[in-house]
N, C-alpha and C positions, 0 to 999 in steps of 0.2 A: 755667073754663079751656077755651079753644078748643084742640082737638086735630085736626090735619088731616094727611093723608098727602101732600099737595102741598107744594111749596116756598114757596108764597105763599098768602095768605088774601085772596080777592077782597074789595075794598072796604076793605082795611086796609093800613096802612103799617107795616113793621117798623121800630121806632125803636131797638131795642137787641137785641143777640144775647148770650145768656149761655152758650152752648156746649151740648155734648151732655149729655143727661140720660137715665137709664135706670132700669129696674126689673128685678129678676132674682129668679127662684126656681128651685129644684131640687126636684122632687117624686119620691117613690118610689111606685110602685103597690103597693097592698096585695094580698096573695096572693088574697084572696077575690074582689075585683073583677077581678083578672087572670084567674082561673080561669073566672069567670062570663062575662067578655068572650070568653075562648077558646072556650067552648061556643057562645056566640051567634054567633061568627064562622064557625062551621061552616055555619050556615044563611044567612049573608049579612045585609046590612042594617046599620043604625046600632047602635053600641055605646053605649047611654045612659050607662053608668058612666064610660067613657072620655071621652065628650063633656062630661059634667058636670065631670070633673076638669080637662080642658083649659080649659073656660070659666072655672072658678074661678081657675085659674092665671093666665089672661090678665087677669082683673079685678084680681087681687092685684098683678101687675107694673105694670098701668096706674096703680093707686093709688100705688105706690112712685115711679113716674116723675113723676107729677103733684106729689107731695109734694116731690121734689127740685127741680122747676122752681119751685114756689112759694117754697121757701127761698131761691132765687137772685133772686127778685123778678120772675119771668116771669108773664105772663098768657095765654100761648099756647105751643103746641108745634107746630112744623112738621116735615115730613118724617118723621112717626112711622112706625115699622115694628115688626113682631113677628119674632122669630127663635126657632125651637125646634130642639132637637137631643137625641139619645139619648145618655145617659152610662151605659155598662154595659148590662146587660139589664133593669134595673128602674127606672132613673132617667131623668127627662126634665127638661131645662132649658128654661125659657121666659123670654124676654127681650123687653121693650118698650123702644124707644129712639127718640130724636128730638132736635131742636134747640130749646132753650128760648129764647123771644123775648118781647119786650114789643111789642105792637101797638097802634096807634091807629086807630080807624075814620075813614074819609074822609068829610068833610061834603059837603053839596050844593054843586055847582059845582066840586069838586075832581076832576081827571081820575082815573078808575078807581072813583069812588064807586058804590056799589050801593044799592038800596032799603033793605037791612038796615043798611048803614053810615050812611046818612042818618038813618034812624030812631034809631039808637044815639046819634048826635051831637045830634039834636034832643032826645031824652029826657034826655041828660046835661045839656044846657043848661036844660031846664025844671026838672030837679031842683035845679040850682044856683040858679036864679031863685027857686024856692019857699023854699029855705033862707034866701036873702038877704032875702026879703020878710017872713019871720016875725019878730015882735018878739023882742028878746033877753030871755031869762028871767033874773031876778036870781039870782046864784049864791050859795049858802051857803058860808061858809068851811069848808074841809076839817077833818074831825075829826083830832085829833093821832093819829099812828100808834101802835099798841100795841107793835109791834116795829120795830126799825130797818129801813128800806126798803133793798132790794138795788138796786144801780145797774141802770139799764135796759140790755138787751143792745144792742150796737152796731147801727146801722141797716144794712140791705143797702147794698152799694156804689152802687147806682143806683136812686134813687127818682124817681117821677113825680108 
């Protein structure tokens, strides 16, 4: 999943927009870490306990945002931002948000193509060619199901 803070991805064309996606968490600071950080703040410098908590929170909200984007059929997020705020004296809200999109790399000769996008389009073409050139393997008939199969979930509204 490509995630960028810009509104565009160089060398890619946005083919579909799925809307805003976000990840959110509210964390409380445990009293031990808070007291230790308070003592450390008297001397100045970094507060490793608080840094670790904020880093973990950001990783968690990013994963939630990516999961929501993937469920919508996106392969990229543009205009990604973080937002944090204090809620009361011991709670911190951390939010990651952006716009879920489906992007296509631009190939050689297309206006705006980059070295990376050209590489991606060539690599995709080679992979498709390799799959087509391999002889088809004989397929075995499927074994009868032991239990009745559940119907497949509906496909996302926009497939590429």
